[in-house]
Every structure is written in C-alpha cells, then in structure tokens.
N, C-alpha and C positions, 0 to 999 in steps of 0.2 A: 511576777504577774504579767499577763499579756496586756499591752497598752491598747491594742486595736480590738474593738468589739465587732460583732457581726453587723450591728447597725451602722457603725462607722464604715465598714467595708462596703455595705450597700450604698451608703451615701457617696462614697468615692466613685463607685461604678456609675451611680446615677448622675454624677457631675460630668462624666465623659459625654461627648456628643453622641457617641454610639455605645450602647451597652455591651460590655464584654461578658459573655456567659462564664461564670465561675462555678464549676461543679462543687458538690459538697466537700470533696476532698481537697479543694482549693488548688487544684492543678490546672493552670491555664493551658488551653490548646495552643501551644506556641507556633506550630507550623501554620495553623489557620490564621493566627494573628499576623505572622510575618507575611503571609500571602495577601492579606487585606491591606497591610501597610504598603507593600510593593505595588499593589493595584492602585491605591490612592496616589502614590508617588508618580506612577506612570501617567495617570490622569492629570495630575498637577503639572507635570512636564509638558504634556500636550497643550494644556491651557496656556502655559508660559510661552511655548513655541508659537502659538497662534497670535499672541499679543505683539510679537516682534515684527 
C-alpha cells in the first residue's frame, strides 16, 4: 500500500516557501527546478559578497 496520499503530497508542497508545480503524472520539471536553484544560489552569493 502507498504510504503517501495526495493530501500529504499537497501539504509537503505547501510547506515549501515556494510552491513547486507537480503535474498529475508526478514528474517534476527538473531542469526548471535546477535553474531556479542556481538562480537563488547566485543571488545568495551576491548578497554574501556585498556583506564582506
């Protein structure tokens, strides 16, 4: 039996700061996710650089 229900998955997504769109076939858009993470990392690095 599956331990995760659809409502649990929705709660998990809702708990993230930014919602990740999960299509009905449950395949995440990995390239888009990686791009957004890279973008956030670049912004974070710029902020850290400014603090020094």
